[in-house]
N, C-alpha and C positions, 0 to 999 in steps of 0.2 A: 754258665753263659756269661761272656764278658759284657760289660756296660760301656757303650760308646758315647762319645761326645764330639761336638765341633771343636776344631783347633781354637785355643784361646789367644787373645791379643797379647803380645809382649809389651812390656813397659815402653812407652814412647821414648825417643831420643837416646835409647840404649842405655838407660840407667835405671836403677830401681828407686822408686819414691818411698819405699819402706822406712819409716822414722827409726833412727838409731839412737839409743839412749844410754848414756853412761850413768849407771845407777850409783857409782861411787861418788858422784857429785850431787850434793843436796839440792843445788840450783837447777836440777834436771826436772823437778817436780812439775813445773809448768809445761815442759815439753811432752811429759808423759800424759798429762791431761789433754793437750791438744791432739796427740796421736790417738788417744781413746775416742775423741770426738770426730775426728777426721777419718780414721781408718778402722778403729776398733782392734788394732794390731800394731805391734812394735817389736823391734829387735833390741835386745839387752846386752851390753858389753860391760867389762870390768864388774863382773857379777860375783866373784869370789868362790865359785863353785869349782872344786879341784878337777883339772883336765885329766888327771890320772884316774881319778874315780870314774869320770864319764867314760873313759877309754875301757876301763875293765868291764863296766856294766855292758857296754857295747859288745865287747868280745865275748862275753858270757851270753848275750842275747843271741848272737850269731851262731855260737855253738848250739844253743837250744833249737833255733829254727832249722838247723842243719841236721837235726835227728830224723830218723825215719818216721813217717806219718803215724805208724802204729804207736810209737812211744809218745808222740805229742798229744795224740788223741786220748791218752790215758788221763790227761788233765783237762779234758774237755768239760765244760759245765756252763751254767747260766745262773746269774749273769757273770760270775767270775770263772776264769779258766781259759783253757785254750779254745780258738775258734779259727775257722778257714772259710773264706769266701762269704759266708753268711754273716751279716752285720745286723745283729738284733734278731727280733722274731716277726718282723713285719713285711718281709719280702726284699729287703735291701741286700745287694750283693756286691762285691768288689773283688779286685786282683790283690787280695791281701790275706795275710794270716796273722794272728795276734795272740797276745796274752793280756788279760784284764784282771787286775788285782785291787783289793781294798788297800788304799795307801796307809791306812791307819793300823793295819794289823801287824802283829809281830812276825816277821818273815821267817822266824825259826820253825814255824810250822809248815812252811811251803816245802814241797819235795824236790828241792834244787840242791845241787852242790853247795857246799859251804861258802865258797868264793862268790857265787851268784847271790845267795842270800844276803850276805854281808854287803855287797855292792848295792842290792835293792834298798836295804835299810839305810845305809849311808847316804845314798843318793836322794831318796825321798825326804830324808831328814834336811839335808842341804838345800834342796829345792823348796821345801816348805819354808825354810827360813828366809830364802830369797824372795819367795812370793810374798811373805808377810812384810818385808822391807819395801817391796814395790807397792803394796797396798797402802802402807803408811805414807809413801811419798805422794800417792794419788789423793789421799784425804788432806795432806798439807797442800797440794796443788789446788784442791777445791775449796780451801780455806775453812775446812771443818776443824774445830778446835780439838776434839777428841781424836787424837791419832790413830787409836785402835778401833775406830768405828767400823771399818771394813776388815782389818786383819783379824780381829777377835772372832769373826764369823767363820774363819776357815783354820785357825791355828790351834784350837782346842783339841784334845785327844779324842773327843767324841764327834768330831766333825765327819761328814759323808764324803771324803775325798777318795779319788781313785787314781790308779796308775796303769798305764797301758803301754805295751811294747808292740809296735807294728813292723811287720816284715813284708815288703813288696818285691816279690821275686821278679827277675826279668821276664817281660811278656813278649813271647814269640808271635802273638797276634798282630802286634803292631808292624812287624815286617811283612805281613801278608796284604796283598792287594784287595782282598775281600772286604776290608772295612772301610773302603773309600777314603782313605786318608784320614780317618777320624781317630781321635785319642781313645785309649782305653782307661776307664775309670778305676783307679786303685781303691779310692774311698770317695764316696758320692758327696755332693754339696750339702752342707749342713752348718748350723750353728751349734755351739756347745751350751747345754743348759746351766751349768754351774756358774760360779762367780767369775773366775778367771782360770785359764788354762796355760800351762807352760810347756812348750815344745822344744825338743832338741833332735836333730837328725844327723846322720852321716853325710858325706860329701855328695850324695846323689839328689839331685833336684826332683821336683815333682809337686810340691805344694803350691797351691794358688789361693788367692783371696779375691773376693768380689768387691769392687769399689762402689761408691754411692751411685754411680750411673749404670751399675749392673754389669759392667765389663769385668773380666778376669785378667789378673796379671800374676806373673810367676814370681815366686819368692826365691832369690838366690840362695842356695844352701850355704851354710857357715857352721861347720861342726864345733866351733869354739864359742859360739854364741847361743843365746836362748831367744825363742819368740813367744810373745805373750799375746793370747787372744782374749778380748772382752767376750764374756759369756752372757746369756740371756739374763740371768739373775742380776748381773751388774747393770745391765740396761735398765732394768726395772728399779734397782736401788737408786740410780741417778735419773730417774724419771724420764728416760729416753735421751738424755744428754750424751751418754756413751752409747755406741752402737755395737750390738753383738755382731761380730764379723762372720760372714758366710765364706766357708773355705772347702776345698776339696784337694785330693791327691790324684794326679795322673801316673799311670804306670810308665816305667821305662823299658825300652826293648833290650838294653844291653846290661844294665847295672842293677843290683839289688839296693833298695832303700830300707834303711832301719831307722825307725823314729821312737821316741819315748816321750810320753805326754803325761804330765801331772795335772789332773783335774781337781782344782781346790773347790770343794763344795761345803755348804754349812751343814749343821746337824739336821737330822730329818724333821725335828719339831720347829726349827727356826722359821719364823714368819718373815716373808719377803714383801716388801712394799716400798714405794719412793721414801727416801729419807726425809724426814720433817725438816732437817736443817737445810734442805735443798729446794723446798717449795714454801710459798707464803702461806698457803691454806690447803685444806684438803680438796677443795674444788680444782686445784691445779693438777692433782694426781691423774696420771694417765692410765694407771693400772689398778686392778682389783688386788687386794692382798691375798696371798696364798702362802701355805707352808711349803718347805722344799719337798717334803714327802709327796704332796699333791702334785707339784709341778714334775717332779721326777717320775711319778707314776704316769702322768700325761705324756711325757717325753718317751717313756719305755713303750707306750702304746701307740706311737706315731711313726710315720716314715721319716727317713733322714731329712728330706727336703722340705718337710712341712714347716709353716710358720707356727711354732708351738705357742708363741706369746699372743697371737691373735684372740684366742678365747678369753684371755685374762685382761685385754683391754677394756677400759670403761667406755661405755657408749656416751656420746654427746648429750648434754642435758636436754637439747631440743628434740632428740629422737623419742618417738612414741612407741 
C-alpha cells in the first residue's frame, strides 16, 4: 500500500535556500557551521570525487535494480541486503527498493559483477575521505583545537558505517484521481541516527527537507554534487547547536530516482555525549551519554518518524 501525504510547499521566490559550500576553500568552514545550525543540511561542490566513478556506480546500480525480482530477492536479508517497500521491521513502507551494505566490508565478498564491486569499494573510499575532510572543516569552524575530534569517530576501519543504494521506480498511482492530489511517499520522513550522512542522486528530484518552522521544501537535484545531512549523533555531540535534519523522498510519476547514501557512523562501543570543549560544565549538557550500539538498537526498534533522541534528553533539574 502506498503512503500518501499532502503536497509540500515549494521554496519561496522560486529559488532554493539550500547552502552551497565549496569545500576546496578552507575559508568555507564558518559557512558549513552556519549551514549545520540553520538547516542541518548543505550541498557540497568542488569535492574531488571522480564523476566517472560516480557514473559507473550509478550505471551498475541501475543494472542491478533492472534484474528480475526473483534474482534481486536472492540477496534479501536483514539488516544488510536487498529490500523492497518495507523499511525496517516496524511497519514503515515506501515506494522504494534498496541495497543496504556495511561500508567497511571488503566488497570482494559481495556477489556482484567485478565492475560493481570495484565501483562500490572506490566510491565508499572516496566519499569517506571527503566526509573526514568536511568533519575537520567543521571542527575548525567550531574553534576546536584537535582537528580530528569528529573525523576520528568515523574514519577508522572499525567504525559502523553503512552504504545504501535506493531506487524509486516511477509511481503510476500519482496519475490516478483516487489519491486526491496527494503525493506518494517514496521514503518516509525521518532523521538519520549516525554522525553525518552523504547523499548523491541522479537528475530526478524528490528529496525534501523540513525547515525549523516544520515546512517542507524540495531540494533541487544535482548529480554533480553531494548533499550532507547532520545526523542525530552530531546533534548530541554539539549539544543541540547543530540540528539533525528531518527529510523524506516523494515518488515521481514519470522518472526513476536512484540515490546513494553513505552513513558515517562511529564504532559500536563509542560513547556519544556533548563534547566537553563545547560546554562550560556538565550541567549545560542537554543529553545523557550513550554508546552508539545503544542508540543504534533504539533506532532499529523505532518507527521512521519517531523522535529517537527524546528518551536521551536530560530532564530539567527542577523536574521532580
